[in-house]
C-alpha positions in Angstrom: -27.0 -2.7 40.9 -30.1 -1.0 42.1 -30.5 -1.7 45.8 -33.5 0.5 46.6 -35.7 -2.5 47.3 -32.9 -4.7 48.6 -30.9 -5.5 51.8 -27.2 -5.2 52.2 -25.1 -7.1 54.7 -21.7 -5.7 55.9 -19.8 -8.2 58.1 -17.3 -6.4 60.3 -19.2 -3.2 59.7 -18.9 -1.6 63.1 -15.4 -0.1 62.6 -12.7 0.6 60.1 -13.3 -0.3 56.5 -16.6 -2.0 57.2 -18.0 1.0 58.9 -17.1 3.2 55.9 -18.9 0.7 53.6 -22.0 0.7 55.8 -22.1 4.5 55.7 -21.6 4.5 51.9 -24.3 1.9 51.1 -26.9 2.9 53.7 -28.5 5.6 51.5 -28.7 3.2 48.6 -30.6 0.3 50.1 -33.9 -0.5 51.8 -32.3 -2.4 54.7 -28.7 -2.5 55.9 -27.5 -5.1 58.4 -24.2 -4.6 60.2 -22.9 -7.9 61.6 -20.0 -7.5 64.0 -18.6 -9.0 67.2 -18.2 -5.5 68.7 -21.6 -5.1 70.3 -20.5 -1.9 72.1 -20.8 -0.1 68.8 -24.4 -1.2 68.2 -26.2 2.0 69.1 -23.6 4.1 67.2 -24.0 2.0 64.1 -27.8 2.0 64.1 -27.7 5.8 64.4 -26.4 6.0 60.8 -30.0 5.6 59.4 -33.4 4.4 60.5 -33.1 1.2 58.4 -29.8 0.0 59.8 -29.8 -3.0 62.1 -26.9 -4.3 64.2 -26.5 -8.0 64.7 -23.9 -9.4 67.0 -22.0 -11.9 64.9 -18.9 -14.1 65.3 -17.6 -15.0 61.8 -15.9 -18.1 63.2 -19.4 -19.5 64.2 -21.3 -20.7 61.1 -24.6 -20.4 62.8 -23.9 -16.9 63.9 -23.3 -15.9 60.2 -26.4 -17.7 59.1 -28.5 -15.7 61.6 -27.1 -12.4 60.3 -28.0 -13.4 56.8 -31.5 -14.3 58.0 -32.0 -10.9 59.6 -30.9 -9.2 56.3 -33.5 -11.2 54.4 -36.4 -10.5 56.7 -37.1 -7.1 55.3 -36.0 -7.3 51.7 -34.0 -9.6 49.3 -30.3 -9.8 50.1 -28.4 -8.6 47.0 -25.1 -7.4 48.4 -22.8 -8.9 51.1 -19.5 -7.3 52.0 -17.0 -9.2 54.3 -14.5 -7.0 56.0 -14.0 -8.7 59.4 -10.4 -9.6 60.1 -7.5 -9.7 62.6 -3.7 -9.5 62.3 -1.0 -11.4 64.0 2.7 -10.7 64.6 3.5 -14.3 65.2 6.8 -15.4 63.8 8.0 -18.9 62.8 10.9 -18.5 65.2 10.2 -15.7 67.6 11.5 -14.5 70.9 9.3 -16.9 72.7 10.4 -19.9 70.7 8.7 -21.8 67.9 5.4 -20.4 66.6 2.3 -21.5 68.4 0.0 -22.8 65.7 -3.0 -22.0 67.8 -2.4 -18.3 66.9 -2.0 -19.3 63.3 -5.4 -21.2 63.3 -7.1 -18.2 65.0 -6.1 -15.8 62.2 -7.1 -18.3 59.5 -10.4 -19.0 61.2 -11.4 -15.4 61.3 -10.0 -14.1 58.0 -10.3 -17.1 55.7 -12.9 -19.5 57.2 -15.1 -16.5 58.2 -15.0 -15.2 54.7 -16.0 -18.7 53.4 -18.9 -18.7 55.8 -20.1 -15.3 54.5 -19.8 -16.6 50.9 -21.8 -19.7 51.5 -24.7 -18.3 53.5 -25.0 -15.1 51.4 -25.0 -17.1 48.2 -27.7 -19.4 49.5 -29.9 -16.4 50.1 -29.1 -14.7 46.8 -29.8 -17.6 44.4 -33.5 -17.3 45.4 -33.6 -13.6 44.2 -35.2 -12.5 41.0 -32.9 -11.2 38.3 -32.4 -7.4 38.5 -30.2 -5.8 35.8 -28.9 -9.3 34.8 -27.8 -10.4 38.3 -29.0 -11.7 41.6 -26.4 -10.6 43.9 -22.8 -9.5 44.7 -20.4 -10.7 47.4 -17.3 -8.6 48.1 -14.4 -10.1 50.1 -11.5 -8.3 51.7 -8.1 -9.7 50.9 -4.8 -7.7 51.4 -1.7 -6.9 49.5 0.0 -9.1 52.2 -1.7 -12.0 50.4 0.4 -11.2 47.4 3.6 -9.7 48.7 3.9 -11.6 52.0 4.6 -9.9 55.4 3.1 -11.7 58.4 3.0 -15.5 58.1 -0.6 -16.2 59.4 -2.1 -13.0 58.1 -0.5 -13.3 54.6 -1.6 -17.0 54.4 -5.2 -16.2 55.3 -5.5 -13.2 52.9 -3.9 -15.2 50.1 -6.6 -17.8 50.7 -9.3 -15.1 50.5 -7.9 -14.0 47.1 -7.8 -17.6 45.9 -11.4 -18.1 46.8 -12.6 -15.1 44.8 -12.2 -16.6 41.3 -13.3 -20.1 42.4 -16.5 -18.7 44.0 -17.1 -16.4 41.0 -17.0 -19.4 38.6 -19.2 -21.6 40.8 -21.8 -18.9 41.4 -21.9 -17.6 37.8 -24.7 -20.0 36.8 -26.8 -18.3 39.5 -25.9 -14.7 38.3 -24.1 -13.9 41.6 -20.8 -12.0 41.3 -17.8 -12.4 43.7 -15.1 -9.7 43.7 -12.2 -9.1 46.1 -10.4 -5.9 47.3 -6.8 -6.1 48.5 -6.1 -2.9 50.4 -2.7 -1.7 51.4 -2.0 0.3 54.5 -5.3 2.0 55.5 -6.1 4.4 58.3 -8.0 2.0 60.6 -7.5 0.7 64.1 -5.8 -2.4 62.8 -2.4 -0.9 62.8 -0.7 1.5 65.2 -0.1 4.5 63.0 2.7 5.8 65.3 4.8 2.6 65.2 8.1 3.1 63.3 7.4 0.0 61.2 4.0 1.3 60.1 5.4 4.7 59.4 8.1 3.2 57.2 5.5 1.3 55.2 3.5 4.4 54.8 6.5 6.3 53.5 7.1 3.5 50.9 3.8 4.1 49.2 4.6 5.6 45.7 1.5 7.8 45.3 -0.4 9.1 47.1 2.2 8.9 49.8 -0.2 8.4 52.7 -2.4 5.7 54.2 -5.6 4.9 52.4 -8.8 6.4 53.8 -11.7 4.0 54.6 -14.0 6.0 52.5 -11.8 5.2 49.5 -12.4 1.5 50.2 -16.1 2.1 50.5 -16.2 3.9 47.2 -14.5 1.0 45.5 -17.3 -1.3 46.8 -19.8 1.1 45.3 -17.9 1.1 42.0 -18.0 -2.7 42.0 -21.7 -2.6 42.6 -22.2 -0.3 39.6 -19.9 -2.3 37.2 -21.4 -5.7 36.4 -18.4 -6.8 34.3 -16.2 -6.8 37.4 -16.3 -10.4 38.5 -13.8 -13.0 39.7 -11.2 -10.2 40.2 -9.1 -9.1 43.2 -8.5 -5.3 43.0 -5.4 -4.0 44.7 -6.1 -0.7 46.4 -2.7 0.4 47.6 -1.3 3.4 45.8 1.1 1.1 43.8 2.6 -0.1 47.1 4.6 -3.3 47.2 5.5 -4.7 50.6 9.3 -4.9 51.1 10.9 -8.3 51.7 12.2 -8.9 55.2 15.9 -9.3 55.3 17.0 -12.1 57.7 18.6 -10.9 60.9 21.6 -13.1 60.2 22.8 -15.4 57.4 24.2 -18.9 57.8 27.9 -19.2 57.3 30.1 -22.1 56.3 
């Protein structure tokens, strides 16, 4: 898709995967909007290029997402929106502190799943008004996770499985408007989300078949660029994980009798 006269919105674009996407797409578009809750990174983000704008955005606040989309549309038609904002949780059903606090579960789902749904709805509303360019009006890219397929952490896995499930449904619904929806399910990537020195993370990294290392954010960003340039990619969730499959957790003890 030609973005030279268009806007791009990257939600969660101040750090990690989103930051890499912002840097990858900035040279390709007329206006890039980075929407993120981390306002401390605003100046750093806007230094990427003269046409990059930072908008403080809370994905759990529908109005906040709507404002970010509105800013993106001010300069040029919004034709690409990438949602990367997300949080993790180590909450267990039966943890050391007792039964799981469902408030923690809801928080993860609100950010990862409901936040993605908000991006879809507001971005799509903007894109359907666009003129057709190269047989399409827009592209929305969502970030799932291999945890959404393989399991791992209860709240995180549930939220990311929900994101993956939304991709095909949204792609079908928006097809009549020539708007594509594609998901990426990354494995273990070199971002601030995981403590790379933790034994559990190192064990996961060592379990990646090839290449036996954590993914690089630029590799995620290049996948977004590939999706942009491949109109037949639609309604699909692409695993980006070096053929990794998360191991099943063996119970600490088994019932007897």
